[in-house]
ZADO-1210 file (C-alpha; in nm, 4 decimals, padded with zeros to 6 digits):
<atoms>
<atom x="09.5964" y="16.9421" z="11.7258" code="MET" pos="1"/>
<atom x="09.2942" y="16.8735" z="11.4824" code="LYS" pos="2"/>
<atom x="09.3041" y="16.7825" z="11.1354" code="TRP" pos="3"/>
<atom x="09.0890" y="16.9296" z="10.9313" code="HIS" pos="4"/>
<atom x="08.9297" y="16.8895" z="10.5757" code="THR" pos="5"/>
<atom x="09.1226" y="17.1763" z="10.2971" code="LEU" pos="6"/>
<atom x="08.9278" y="17.4267" z="10.1613" code="SER" pos="7"/>
<atom x="09.1034" y="17.5409" z="09.8238" code="SER" pos="8"/>
<atom x="09.2215" y="17.8731" z="09.8965" code="ASN" pos="9"/>
<atom x="09.4267" y="17.6464" z="10.1642" code="GLU" pos="10"/>
<atom x="09.5585" y="17.4017" z="09.9365" code="THR" pos="11"/>
<atom x="09.6729" y="17.7176" z="09.7385" code="LEU" pos="12"/>
<atom x="09.8377" y="17.8642" z="09.9894" code="ILE" pos="13"/>
<atom x="10.0211" y="17.5860" z="10.0659" code="MET" pos="14"/>
<atom x="10.0722" y="17.5184" z="09.6674" code="LYS" pos="15"/>
<atom x="10.1676" y="17.9145" z="09.6601" code="GLY" pos="16"/>
<atom x="10.4559" y="17.7877" z="09.9145" code="ILE" pos="17"/>
<atom x="10.5603" y="17.4947" z="09.7895" code="ALA" pos="18"/>
<atom x="10.5926" y="17.6294" z="09.4471" code="ILE" pos="19"/>
<atom x="10.8561" y="17.8902" z="09.6363" code="LEU" pos="20"/>
<atom x="11.0317" y="17.6411" z="09.8060" code="MET" pos="21"/>
<atom x="11.1233" y="17.4853" z="09.4808" code="ILE" pos="22"/>
<atom x="11.1934" y="17.7901" z="09.2451" code="ALA" pos="23"/>
<atom x="11.4646" y="17.9472" z="09.5078" code="VAL" pos="24"/>
<atom x="11.5498" y="17.6662" z="09.6110" code="HIS" pos="25"/>
<atom x="11.6243" y="17.5430" z="09.2506" code="ASN" pos="26"/>
<atom x="11.7628" y="17.8508" z="09.2262" code="PHE" pos="27"/>
<atom x="11.9946" y="17.9466" z="09.5312" code="MET" pos="28"/>
<atom x="12.1564" y="17.4877" z="09.5483" code="HIS" pos="29"/>
<atom x="12.3659" y="17.5401" z="09.1649" code="LEU" pos="30"/>
<atom x="12.5896" y="17.7722" z="09.4210" code="PHE" pos="31"/>
<atom x="12.9521" y="17.5242" z="09.5207" code="PRO" pos="32"/>
<atom x="12.7710" y="17.5049" z="09.8790" code="PHE" pos="33"/>
<atom x="12.5600" y="17.3883" z="10.0351" code="PRO" pos="34"/>
<atom x="12.4162" y="17.0771" z="09.8723" code="LYS" pos="35"/>
<atom x="12.1088" y="16.8587" z="09.9309" code="GLU" pos="36"/>
<atom x="12.0188" y="16.4977" z="10.0369" code="ASN" pos="37"/>
<atom x="11.7132" y="16.5058" z="09.7842" code="GLU" pos="38"/>
<atom x="11.7740" y="16.2101" z="09.6268" code="PHE" pos="39"/>
<atom x="12.0618" y="16.0296" z="09.8014" code="ASP" pos="40"/>
<atom x="12.2021" y="16.1129" z="10.1584" code="PHE" pos="41"/>
<atom x="12.5420" y="16.2522" z="10.2601" code="SER" pos="42"/>
<atom x="12.6461" y="16.3660" z="10.6004" code="PHE" pos="43"/>
<atom x="12.8525" y="16.5367" z="10.4288" code="GLU" pos="44"/>
<atom x="12.6478" y="16.7860" z="10.2710" code="ARG" pos="45"/>
<atom x="12.4556" y="16.8746" z="10.6001" code="THR" pos="46"/>
<atom x="12.7790" y="16.9349" z="10.8200" code="SER" pos="47"/>
<atom x="12.8222" y="17.1497" z="10.5867" code="SER" pos="48"/>
<atom x="12.5420" y="17.3442" z="10.5645" code="MET" pos="49"/>
<atom x="12.5440" y="17.3389" z="10.9570" code="LEU" pos="50"/>
<atom x="12.9021" y="17.4739" z="10.8675" code="HIS" pos="51"/>
<atom x="12.7970" y="17.7971" z="10.6695" code="LEU" pos="52"/>
<atom x="12.5417" y="17.8758" z="10.9177" code="LEU" pos="53"/>
<atom x="12.7876" y="17.9092" z="11.1920" code="TRP" pos="54"/>
<atom x="13.0185" y="18.0936" z="10.9842" code="THR" pos="55"/>
<atom x="12.8570" y="18.2934" z="10.7364" code="GLU" pos="56"/>
<atom x="12.5335" y="18.3323" z="10.9018" code="PRO" pos="57"/>
<atom x="12.4541" y="18.6604" z="10.6533" code="GLU" pos="58"/>
<atom x="12.3573" y="18.4019" z="10.4162" code="ASN" pos="59"/>
<atom x="12.1693" y="18.1602" z="10.6118" code="SER" pos="60"/>
<atom x="11.8380" y="18.2469" z="10.3708" code="ILE" pos="61"/>
<atom x="12.0916" y="18.1220" z="10.0800" code="ARG" pos="62"/>
<atom x="12.1881" y="17.7758" z="10.2724" code="VAL" pos="63"/>
<atom x="11.8895" y="17.7216" z="10.4475" code="LEU" pos="64"/>
<atom x="11.6508" y="17.6890" z="10.0971" code="PHE" pos="65"/>
<atom x="11.9520" y="17.5543" z="09.9260" code="SER" pos="66"/>
<atom x="11.9144" y="17.2726" z="10.1687" code="PHE" pos="67"/>
<atom x="11.5715" y="17.2324" z="10.2377" code="PHE" pos="68"/>
<atom x="11.3916" y="17.4005" z="09.9964" code="GLY" pos="69"/>
<atom x="11.3068" y="17.1042" z="09.7711" code="HIS" pos="70"/>
<atom x="11.1092" y="16.9686" z="10.0346" code="PHE" pos="71"/>
<atom x="10.8082" y="17.1523" z="09.8365" code="GLY" pos="72"/>
<atom x="10.8245" y="16.8246" z="09.6201" code="VAL" pos="73"/>
<atom x="10.6526" y="16.7212" z="09.9016" code="GLU" pos="74"/>
<atom x="10.4250" y="16.9591" z="09.9488" code="VAL" pos="75"/>
<atom x="10.3075" y="16.8983" z="09.5775" code="PHE" pos="76"/>
<atom x="10.3169" y="16.4830" z="09.6517" code="ILE" pos="77"/>
<atom x="10.0715" y="16.5167" z="09.9543" code="PHE" pos="78"/>
<atom x="09.8726" y="16.7659" z="09.7500" code="LEU" pos="79"/>
<atom x="09.8257" y="16.5431" z="09.4305" code="SER" pos="80"/>
<atom x="09.6810" y="16.2331" z="09.6335" code="ALA" pos="81"/>
<atom x="09.4739" y="16.4124" z="09.8432" code="TYR" pos="82"/>
<atom x="09.3024" y="16.6734" z="09.5910" code="GLY" pos="83"/>
<atom x="09.2881" y="16.3123" z="09.3217" code="LEU" pos="84"/>
<atom x="09.1522" y="16.1101" z="09.6769" code="THR" pos="85"/>
<atom x="08.8735" y="16.3536" z="09.6926" code="LYS" pos="86"/>
<atom x="08.7616" y="16.3862" z="09.3113" code="LYS" pos="87"/>
<atom x="08.7361" y="16.0422" z="09.3115" code="SER" pos="88"/>
<atom x="08.4882" y="16.0189" z="09.5480" code="SER" pos="89"/>
<atom x="08.2359" y="16.2431" z="09.3355" code="LYS" pos="90"/>
<atom x="08.3136" y="16.0610" z="08.9810" code="HIS" pos="91"/>
<atom x="08.3311" y="15.7561" z="08.8778" code="THR" pos="92"/>
<atom x="08.6874" y="15.6567" z="08.8196" code="LEU" pos="93"/>
<atom x="08.8154" y="15.5042" z="08.4892" code="THR" pos="94"/>
<atom x="09.1361" y="15.4066" z="08.4244" code="TYR" pos="95"/>
<atom x="09.2191" y="15.4731" z="08.0949" code="TRP" pos="96"/>
<atom x="08.9642" y="15.8287" z="08.0690" code="SER" pos="97"/>
<atom x="09.1825" y="15.8984" z="08.4114" code="PHE" pos="98"/>
<atom x="09.5258" y="15.8895" z="08.2390" code="ILE" pos="99"/>
<atom x="09.4133" y="16.0605" z="07.9640" code="SER" pos="100"/>
<atom x="09.2829" y="16.3432" z="08.1456" code="ASP" pos="101"/>
<atom x="09.5925" y="16.3341" z="08.3359" code="ARG" pos="102"/>
<atom x="09.8022" y="16.4256" z="08.0146" code="ILE" pos="103"/>
<atom x="09.5410" y="16.6426" z="07.8387" code="ALA" pos="104"/>
<atom x="09.5606" y="16.8692" z="08.1544" code="LYS" pos="105"/>
<atom x="09.9658" y="16.8501" z="08.1697" code="LEU" pos="106"/>
<atom x="10.0658" y="16.7965" z="07.8822" code="PHE" pos="107"/>
<atom x="10.0032" y="17.1412" z="07.6692" code="PRO" pos="108"/>
<atom x="10.1492" y="17.3554" z="07.9154" code="ALA" pos="109"/>
<atom x="10.4378" y="17.0708" z="07.8949" code="PHE" pos="110"/>
<atom x="10.4958" y="17.1696" z="07.5281" code="ILE" pos="111"/>
<atom x="10.4637" y="17.4961" z="07.5215" code="ILE" pos="112"/>
<atom x="10.7172" y="17.5349" z="07.8473" code="ALA" pos="113"/>
<atom x="10.9441" y="17.3113" z="07.6214" code="ILE" pos="114"/>
<atom x="10.9009" y="17.5415" z="07.2875" code="LEU" pos="115"/>
<atom x="10.9168" y="17.8934" z="07.4988" code="ILE" pos="116"/>
<atom x="11.2618" y="17.7348" z="07.6565" code="TRP" pos="117"/>
<atom x="11.4330" y="17.6010" z="07.2954" code="LEU" pos="118"/>
<atom x="11.3573" y="18.0128" z="07.1946" code="ALA" pos="119"/>
<atom x="11.4481" y="18.1585" z="07.4947" code="LEU" pos="120"/>
<atom x="11.7870" y="17.9595" z="07.5002" code="GLU" pos="121"/>
<atom x="11.8305" y="17.9097" z="07.1824" code="GLY" pos="122"/>
<atom x="11.7980" y="18.2543" z="07.1011" code="PHE" pos="123"/>
<atom x="12.0215" y="18.3691" z="07.3238" code="TYR" pos="124"/>
<atom x="12.3145" y="18.1076" z="07.3326" code="SER" pos="125"/>
<atom x="12.3263" y="18.0518" z="06.9512" code="HIS" pos="126"/>
<atom x="12.1584" y="18.3647" z="06.7265" code="GLY" pos="127"/>
<atom x="11.8884" y="18.3258" z="06.5111" code="ILE" pos="128"/>
<atom x="11.8657" y="17.9918" z="06.4811" code="LEU" pos="129"/>
<atom x="11.9387" y="17.8826" z="06.7966" code="GLY" pos="130"/>
<atom x="11.5912" y="17.7038" z="06.8582" code="PRO" pos="131"/>
<atom x="11.6854" y="17.4728" z="06.5889" code="PHE" pos="132"/>
<atom x="12.0217" y="17.3680" z="06.7092" code="LYS" pos="133"/>
<atom x="11.8760" y="17.3250" z="07.0011" code="MET" pos="134"/>
<atom x="11.6236" y="17.0991" z="06.9193" code="LEU" pos="135"/>
<atom x="11.8930" y="16.8985" z="06.7630" code="SER" pos="136"/>
<atom x="12.1356" y="16.8760" z="07.0137" code="MET" pos="137"/>
<atom x="11.8376" y="16.7900" z="07.3034" code="HIS" pos="138"/>
<atom x="11.5752" y="16.6518" z="07.0715" code="TYR" pos="139"/>
<atom x="11.6756" y="16.2665" z="07.2518" code="GLN" pos="140"/>
<atom x="11.6565" y="16.4174" z="07.6246" code="GLU" pos="141"/>
<atom x="11.2923" y="16.5425" z="07.5559" code="ILE" pos="142"/>
<atom x="11.1534" y="16.2864" z="07.3956" code="LEU" pos="143"/>
<atom x="11.2177" y="16.0728" z="07.7011" code="LEU" pos="144"/>
<atom x="11.0480" y="16.3520" z="07.9055" code="LYS" pos="145"/>
<atom x="10.7294" y="16.3284" z="07.6706" code="LEU" pos="146"/>
<atom x="10.7762" y="15.9575" z="07.6842" code="THR" pos="147"/>
<atom x="10.8376" y="15.9525" z="08.0539" code="LEU" pos="148"/>
<atom x="11.0630" y="15.7492" z="08.0997" code="VAL" pos="149"/>
<atom x="11.3471" y="15.9265" z="08.0978" code="SER" pos="150"/>
<atom x="11.3816" y="15.9032" z="08.5228" code="ASN" pos="151"/>
<atom x="11.4304" y="15.4992" z="08.4805" code="PHE" pos="152"/>
<atom x="11.7825" y="15.5583" z="08.2616" code="ILE" pos="153"/>
<atom x="12.0689" y="15.6114" z="08.4585" code="PRO" pos="154"/>
<atom x="12.2097" y="16.0025" z="08.4101" code="ASP" pos="155"/>
<atom x="11.8849" y="16.0986" z="08.2646" code="MET" pos="156"/>
<atom x="11.6449" y="16.2265" z="08.5200" code="ALA" pos="157"/>
<atom x="11.7549" y="16.5158" z="08.5437" code="LEU" pos="158"/>
<atom x="11.8964" y="16.6631" z="08.1644" code="GLU" pos="159"/>
<atom x="11.7611" y="16.8643" z="08.0395" code="SER" pos="160"/>
<atom x="11.5994" y="17.0526" z="08.2457" code="ILE" pos="161"/>
<atom x="11.6505" y="16.9482" z="08.6317" code="GLY" pos="162"/>
<atom x="11.3475" y="17.0374" z="08.7620" code="PRO" pos="163"/>
<atom x="11.1268" y="16.8344" z="08.4995" code="TRP" pos="164"/>
<atom x="11.2001" y="16.5319" z="08.6219" code="TRP" pos="165"/>
<atom x="10.8812" y="16.6051" z="08.8595" code="PHE" pos="166"/>
<atom x="10.6964" y="16.4879" z="08.5677" code="ILE" pos="167"/>
<atom x="10.7360" y="16.1260" z="08.4642" code="PRO" pos="168"/>
<atom x="10.7501" y="16.0790" z="08.8435" code="PHE" pos="169"/>
<atom x="10.4148" y="16.2605" z="08.8962" code="ILE" pos="170"/>
<atom x="10.2556" y="16.0152" z="08.5999" code="PHE" pos="171"/>
<atom x="10.4187" y="15.7544" z="08.7367" code="GLN" pos="172"/>
<atom x="10.1766" y="15.8196" z="09.0520" code="PHE" pos="173"/>
<atom x="09.9027" y="15.8681" z="08.8350" code="TYR" pos="174"/>
<atom x="09.9590" y="15.5122" z="08.6533" code="PHE" pos="175"/>
<atom x="09.9681" y="15.3935" z="09.0026" code="ALA" pos="176"/>
<atom x="09.6855" y="15.5670" z="09.1968" code="PHE" pos="177"/>
<atom x="09.3613" y="15.3783" z="09.0256" code="PRO" pos="178"/>
<atom x="09.5686" y="15.0739" z="09.1677" code="PHE" pos="179"/>
<atom x="09.6076" y="15.2358" z="09.5409" code="LEU" pos="180"/>
<atom x="09.2692" y="15.3093" z="09.5784" code="LEU" pos="181"/>
<atom x="09.1428" y="14.9667" z="09.5265" code="LYS" pos="182"/>
<atom x="09.4153" y="14.9285" z="09.7743" code="LEU" pos="183"/>
<atom x="09.2729" y="15.1084" z="10.0124" code="TYR" pos="184"/>
<atom x="08.9291" y="14.9947" z="09.9770" code="ASP" pos="185"/>
<atom x="08.9808" y="14.5877" z="10.0453" code="ARG" pos="186"/>
<atom x="09.2060" y="14.6924" z="10.3020" code="TRP" pos="187"/>
<atom x="09.1926" y="15.0194" z="10.4673" code="GLN" pos="188"/>
<atom x="09.4392" y="15.2273" z="10.6837" code="THR" pos="189"/>
<atom x="09.6656" y="14.8267" z="10.6698" code="MET" pos="190"/>
<atom x="09.7520" y="14.8303" z="10.3163" code="GLY" pos="191"/>
<atom x="09.8904" y="15.1578" z="10.2796" code="LEU" pos="192"/>
<atom x="10.0981" y="15.1278" z="10.5993" code="VAL" pos="193"/>
<atom x="10.2035" y="14.8058" z="10.4888" code="THR" pos="194"/>
<atom x="10.2877" y="14.9058" z="10.1185" code="LEU" pos="195"/>
<atom x="10.4565" y="15.1977" z="10.2601" code="SER" pos="196"/>
<atom x="10.6600" y="14.9825" z="10.4451" code="VAL" pos="197"/>
<atom x="10.7537" y="14.8173" z="10.2075" code="PHE" pos="198"/>
<atom x="10.8253" y="15.1306" z="09.9917" code="CYS" pos="199"/>
<atom x="11.0692" y="15.2183" z="10.2689" code="LEU" pos="200"/>
<atom x="11.2361" y="14.8814" z="10.3529" code="VAL" pos="201"/>
<atom x="11.2940" y="14.8384" z="09.9845" code="PHE" pos="202"/>
<atom x="11.4523" y="15.1278" z="09.9107" code="SER" pos="203"/>
<atom x="11.6845" y="15.1470" z="10.2607" code="ALA" pos="204"/>
<atom x="11.7844" y="14.7713" z="10.1309" code="THR" pos="205"/>
<atom x="11.9262" y="14.8248" z="09.7723" code="VAL" pos="206"/>
<atom x="12.0191" y="15.1655" z="09.8589" code="ASP" pos="207"/>
<atom x="11.8064" y="15.3426" z="09.6354" code="GLY" pos="208"/>
<atom x="11.9245" y="15.2267" z="09.3695" code="SER" pos="209"/>
<atom x="11.8798" y="14.9569" z="09.1051" code="ILE" pos="210"/>
<atom x="12.1001" y="14.9119" z="08.8021" code="SER" pos="211"/>
<atom x="12.1982" y="15.2530" z="08.8214" code="GLY" pos="212"/>
<atom x="11.8965" y="15.3852" z="08.8591" code="VAL" pos="213"/>
<atom x="11.8051" y="15.5767" z="09.1266" code="ASN" pos="214"/>
<atom x="11.5230" y="15.4757" z="09.3395" code="LEU" pos="215"/>
<atom x="11.4286" y="15.9256" z="09.4301" code="TYR" pos="216"/>
<atom x="11.3775" y="15.9478" z="09.0353" code="TYR" pos="217"/>
<atom x="11.0196" y="15.7496" z="09.1148" code="THR" pos="218"/>
<atom x="10.7311" y="15.7001" z="09.3660" code="ILE" pos="219"/>
<atom x="10.8883" y="15.4207" z="09.5456" code="VAL" pos="220"/>
<atom x="11.0739" y="15.5969" z="09.8479" code="PRO" pos="221"/>
<atom x="10.7572" y="15.8299" z="09.8646" code="TYR" pos="222"/>
<atom x="10.4909" y="15.5692" z="09.8720" code="MET" pos="223"/>
<atom x="10.3852" y="15.7608" z="10.3007" code="PRO" pos="224"/>
<atom x="10.3557" y="16.0676" z="10.1623" code="VAL" pos="225"/>
<atom x="10.1190" y="15.9771" z="09.8957" code="PHE" pos="226"/>
<atom x="09.9394" y="15.7662" z="10.1018" code="ALA" pos="227"/>
<atom x="09.9073" y="16.0497" z="10.3948" code="LEU" pos="228"/>
<atom x="09.7273" y="16.2257" z="10.1191" code="GLY" pos="229"/>
<atom x="09.5023" y="15.9568" z="10.0479" code="ILE" pos="230"/>
<atom x="09.4324" y="15.8658" z="10.3966" code="TYR" pos="231"/>
<atom x="09.3112" y="16.1753" z="10.5073" code="LEU" pos="232"/>
<atom x="09.1146" y="16.2280" z="10.2194" code="ALA" pos="233"/>
<atom x="08.9183" y="15.9153" z="10.2633" code="LYS" pos="234"/>
<atom x="08.8737" y="16.0725" z="10.7051" code="GLN" pos="235"/>
<atom x="08.7514" y="16.3916" z="10.5279" code="ASP" pos="236"/>
<atom x="08.5175" y="16.1676" z="10.2942" code="ILE" pos="237"/>
<atom x="08.4500" y="15.9851" z="10.6155" code="SER" pos="238"/>
<atom x="08.3277" y="16.2760" z="10.8359" code="ILE" pos="239"/>
<atom x="08.6160" y="16.1495" z="11.0857" code="LYS" pos="240"/>
<atom x="08.8100" y="16.3460" z="11.3164" code="ALA" pos="241"/>
<atom x="09.1436" y="16.3172" z="11.3530" code="ILE" pos="242"/>
<atom x="09.3731" y="16.4585" z="11.6919" code="GLU" pos="243"/>
<atom x="09.7172" y="16.4358" z="11.5854" code="ILE" pos="244"/>
<atom x="09.8759" y="16.4102" z="11.9952" code="PRO" pos="245"/>
<atom x="10.1702" y="16.5792" z="12.0784" code="GLY" pos="246"/>
<atom x="10.3948" y="16.2757" z="12.1221" code="SER" pos="247"/>
<atom x="10.3915" y="16.2116" z="11.7704" code="LEU" pos="248"/>
<atom x="10.4357" y="16.5278" z="11.6651" code="LEU" pos="249"/>
<atom x="10.7918" y="16.5461" z="11.8816" code="LEU" pos="250"/>
<atom x="10.8574" y="16.1974" z="11.7531" code="LEU" pos="251"/>
<atom x="10.8160" y="16.3170" z="11.3453" code="THR" pos="252"/>
<atom x="11.0799" y="16.6544" z="11.4732" code="VAL" pos="253"/>
<atom x="11.3186" y="16.3784" z="11.6193" code="LEU" pos="254"/>
<atom x="11.3519" y="16.1690" z="11.2672" code="ILE" pos="255"/>
<atom x="11.3112" y="16.4532" z="11.0817" code="PHE" pos="256"/>
<atom x="11.6492" y="16.6397" z="11.2873" code="ILE" pos="257"/>
<atom x="11.8199" y="16.2484" z="11.2891" code="LEU" pos="258"/>
<atom x="11.7344" y="16.1904" z="10.9285" code="GLY" pos="259"/>
<atom x="11.9349" y="16.4885" z="10.8353" code="ASN" pos="260"/>
<atom x="12.2135" y="16.3297" z="11.0163" code="VAL" pos="261"/>
<atom x="12.1975" y="15.9483" z="10.9666" code="ASN" pos="262"/>
<atom x="12.1268" y="15.7435" z="10.5867" code="PRO" pos="263"/>
<atom x="11.9329" y="15.5059" z="10.7794" code="TYR" pos="264"/>
<atom x="11.6636" y="15.7622" z="10.9220" code="LEU" pos="265"/>
<atom x="11.7052" y="15.9726" z="10.6213" code="TRP" pos="266"/>
<atom x="11.4729" y="15.7829" z="10.4117" code="VAL" pos="267"/>
<atom x="11.1449" y="15.9166" z="10.6597" code="LEU" pos="268"/>
<atom x="11.2914" y="16.2439" z="10.5900" code="SER" pos="269"/>
<atom x="10.9782" y="16.3360" z="10.3213" code="ASN" pos="270"/>
<atom x="10.7236" y="16.1874" z="10.5129" code="ILE" pos="271"/>
<atom x="10.8263" y="16.3017" z="10.8210" code="SER" pos="272"/>
<atom x="10.8827" y="16.6541" z="10.6926" code="PHE" pos="273"/>
<atom x="10.4816" y="16.6370" z="10.5556" code="ILE" pos="274"/>
<atom x="10.3616" y="16.5749" z="10.9059" code="ILE" pos="275"/>
<atom x="10.5223" y="16.8472" z="11.0349" code="LEU" pos="276"/>
<atom x="10.4467" y="17.1173" z="10.7239" code="PHE" pos="277"/>
<atom x="10.0705" y="17.0457" z="10.7631" code="LEU" pos="278"/>
<atom x="10.0789" y="17.0730" z="11.1484" code="VAL" pos="279"/>
<atom x="10.2799" y="17.3799" z="11.0598" code="THR" pos="280"/>
<atom x="09.9963" y="17.5447" z="10.8152" code="MET" pos="281"/>
<atom x="09.7094" y="17.4573" z="11.0439" code="ASN" pos="282"/>
<atom x="09.8646" y="17.7090" z="11.2993" code="THR" pos="283"/>
<atom x="10.0267" y="17.9291" z="11.0733" code="VAL" pos="284"/>
<atom x="09.7381" y="17.9362" z="10.7279" code="ILE" pos="285"/>
<atom x="09.4677" y="18.1285" z="10.9386" code="PRO" pos="286"/>
<atom x="09.7083" y="18.3896" z="11.0215" code="LYS" pos="287"/>
<atom x="09.8141" y="18.4982" z="10.6614" code="ILE" pos="288"/>
<atom x="09.5957" y="18.7704" z="10.5233" code="GLN" pos="289"/>
<atom x="09.5292" y="19.0480" z="10.2726" code="GLY" pos="290"/>
<atom x="09.7783" y="19.0691" z="10.0192" code="ASN" pos="291"/>
<atom x="10.0148" y="18.7891" z="10.1494" code="LEU" pos="292"/>
<atom x="09.7037" y="18.5823" z="10.1448" code="GLN" pos="293"/>
<atom x="09.5766" y="18.6831" z="09.7860" code="ASN" pos="294"/>
<atom x="09.9650" y="18.6702" z="09.6702" code="ILE" pos="295"/>
<atom x="10.0215" y="18.3195" z="09.7811" code="LEU" pos="296"/>
<atom x="09.6693" y="18.1984" z="09.6407" code="ILE" pos="297"/>
<atom x="09.7473" y="18.3566" z="09.2721" code="PHE" pos="298"/>
<atom x="10.1070" y="18.1700" z="09.3108" code="THR" pos="299"/>
<atom x="09.9207" y="17.8239" z="09.3818" code="GLY" pos="300"/>
<atom x="09.7127" y="17.9032" z="09.0834" code="GLU" pos="301"/>
<atom x="09.9845" y="17.9044" z="08.8792" code="ILE" pos="302"/>
<atom x="10.2199" y="17.6935" z="09.0458" code="SER" pos="303"/>
<atom x="10.2577" y="17.4367" z="08.8132" code="MET" pos="304"/>
<atom x="10.3225" y="17.6919" z="08.5337" code="ALA" pos="305"/>
<atom x="10.5847" y="17.8392" z="08.7337" code="LEU" pos="306"/>
<atom x="10.7054" y="17.4882" z="08.7944" code="PHE" pos="307"/>
<atom x="10.7734" y="17.4061" z="08.4127" code="LEU" pos="308"/>
<atom x="10.9514" y="17.7945" z="08.3197" code="VAL" pos="309"/>
<atom x="11.1232" y="17.8427" z="08.6113" code="ASN" pos="310"/>
<atom x="11.4015" y="17.6112" z="08.5853" code="GLY" pos="311"/>
<atom x="11.5295" y="17.7392" z="08.2387" code="PHE" pos="312"/>
<atom x="11.4908" y="18.0997" z="08.3570" code="LEU" pos="313"/>
<atom x="11.7547" y="18.0945" z="08.6168" code="ARG" pos="314"/>
<atom x="12.0221" y="18.2687" z="08.3615" code="PHE" pos="315"/>
<atom x="12.2082" y="18.5022" z="08.3710" code="PRO" pos="316"/>
<atom x="12.1015" y="18.5897" z="08.7051" code="MET" pos="317"/>
<atom x="12.2690" y="18.2657" z="08.8983" code="LEU" pos="318"/>
<atom x="12.5730" y="18.3095" z="08.6742" code="ARG" pos="319"/>
<atom x="12.5894" y="18.6843" z="08.8377" code="TRP" pos="320"/>
<atom x="12.5183" y="18.5490" z="09.1603" code="ALA" pos="321"/>
<atom x="12.7709" y="18.3119" z="09.2087" code="VAL" pos="322"/>
<atom x="13.0362" y="18.5151" z="09.0701" code="GLU" pos="323"/>
<atom x="12.9649" y="18.8428" z="09.2934" code="LYS" pos="324"/>
<atom x="12.8354" y="18.5854" z="09.5350" code="ASP" pos="325"/>
<atom x="12.7196" y="18.8182" z="09.8246" code="ASN" pos="326"/>
<atom x="12.4188" y="18.7621" z="10.0336" code="TRP" pos="327"/>
<atom x="12.2609" y="19.1152" z="09.9369" code="LEU" pos="328"/>
<atom x="12.3485" y="19.0900" z="09.5709" code="ILE" pos="329"/>
<atom x="12.1954" y="18.7301" z="09.5942" code="THR" pos="330"/>
<atom x="11.8726" y="18.8132" z="09.7653" code="ILE" pos="331"/>
<atom x="11.8095" y="19.1203" z="09.4930" code="ALA" pos="332"/>
<atom x="11.8882" y="18.8759" z="09.1467" code="LEU" pos="333"/>
<atom x="11.6582" y="18.5842" z="09.3061" code="CYS" pos="334"/>
<atom x="11.3658" y="18.8005" z="09.3543" code="LEU" pos="335"/>
<atom x="11.4162" y="18.9382" z="08.9775" code="VAL" pos="336"/>
<atom x="11.4306" y="18.5695" z="08.8508" code="PHE" pos="337"/>
<atom x="11.0839" y="18.4937" z="09.0372" code="LEU" pos="338"/>
<atom x="10.9655" y="18.7553" z="08.8850" code="ALA" pos="339"/>
<atom x="11.0745" y="18.6831" z="08.5907" code="ILE" pos="340"/>
<atom x="10.9322" y="18.3398" z="08.5989" code="SER" pos="341"/>
<atom x="10.6045" y="18.4681" z="08.7327" code="TYR" pos="342"/>
<atom x="10.5808" y="18.6846" z="08.3680" code="ILE" pos="343"/>
<atom x="10.6772" y="18.4261" z="08.1615" code="VAL" pos="344"/>
<atom x="10.4129" y="18.1531" z="08.3783" code="ALA" pos="345"/>
<atom x="10.1173" y="18.4051" z="08.3078" code="ILE" pos="346"/>
<atom x="10.2180" y="18.4234" z="07.9381" code="ILE" pos="347"/>
<atom x="10.2464" y="18.0441" z="07.9082" code="LEU" pos="348"/>
<atom x="09.8695" y="18.0043" z="08.1106" code="ILE" pos="349"/>
<atom x="09.7960" y="18.2319" z="07.8408" code="ARG" pos="350"/>
<atom x="09.9060" y="18.0210" z="07.5510" code="LEU" pos="351"/>
<atom x="09.7676" y="17.7438" z="07.7125" code="GLU" pos="352"/>
<atom x="09.4250" y="17.8923" z="07.6996" code="ARG" pos="353"/>
<atom x="09.4795" y="17.9310" z="07.3218" code="LEU" pos="354"/>
<atom x="09.5540" y="17.5803" z="07.2748" code="LEU" pos="355"/>
<atom x="09.3368" y="17.3730" z="07.5525" code="THR" pos="356"/>
<atom x="08.9881" y="17.4830" z="07.3365" code="PRO" pos="357"/>
<atom x="09.1426" y="17.3377" z="06.9814" code="LYS" pos="358"/>
<atom x="09.2631" y="17.0109" z="07.1546" code="LEU" pos="359"/>
<atom x="08.9125" y="16.9914" z="07.4022" code="LYS" pos="360"/>
<atom x="08.7444" y="16.9836" z="07.1205" code="ALA" pos="361"/>
<atom x="08.9658" y="16.7536" z="06.8770" code="TYR" pos="362"/>
<atom x="08.9513" y="16.4980" z="07.2371" code="ARG" pos="363"/>
<atom x="08.5576" y="16.5199" z="07.1893" code="TYR" pos="364"/>
<atom x="08.5260" y="16.4590" z="06.7781" code="LYS" pos="365"/>
<atom x="08.7738" y="16.1570" z="06.8679" code="TYR" pos="366"/>
<atom x="08.5808" y="16.0165" z="07.1764" code="LYS" pos="367"/>
<atom x="08.2728" y="16.0308" z="06.9250" code="ARG" pos="368"/>
<atom x="08.4159" y="15.9003" z="06.7067" code="ALA" pos="369"/>
<atom x="08.5935" y="15.5690" z="06.8536" code="ALA" pos="370"/>
</atoms>
């Protein structure tokens, strides 16, 4: 198989698939079993997954999304590195301007999502003054998220909305990205490989945790995925064809399988998954046509909004699904949850579009004054 430059539609389709993996996973994994090996490893989780597949085959969709769906995050990690590297080849990157642009792009939607959550959860749980009560109960978690430090504080990364751990995480990459580009420019592929190996060895050596802080809420264990995105984007720029040998693909499959049963190979599960995903998409995407293609492209276009809202829209559908514990009802309620998530995501985007021009005008005025 040969790697080829990703088109905008291919990127959106991948984002669409990835956010659906994540959203369905976020719904399914709150059932008692199985849990996923996302932020740490336990063979018992893998055993539970295999046991449920064997004894409850009708629940296969729930079980597989619960255990594997979180790998959609790796797709966004890869595409972030790939897309930013491609953009950096067209425009000179200055550090603080780059960071401020990232903040301006992501934070308005994030703040709107927080307000929607406070309103919906507040009114639903506490009545007319519920949003203010919710704010008083969770202002510390919100501030930690907005200041991007929650992932470095033990037991705070998943507060108050679990999926939002990704916001401080991706900003860690933004802060590091210009330095990673310089690393590649200075030492090319060997620089990225060396850094990736060091990060993996370090993560395994400290057993994924330092002073109670889980490294899997930081960019350290995911560095190979970021590095792959940068590397492939750089190859696109230099117009080099990349042949992926079949032996490497077989080895990657073996590593991914063993990474779900062995704690030492588990550290390679992220990079092995993204390689297999890209190879699979190379075959699958050309076959996606018609309405399915349009739906996935649209889903990719609103993927960040879907990511921001899906975490707090699971209830009460999730509670009903757990109470009924029926595979068909679970799937039906999950589809209802997805439909509601699409609607709220579209509302969020429209609110952001109303707000963004005013913010851009303010930033322009501020820059001129500076």
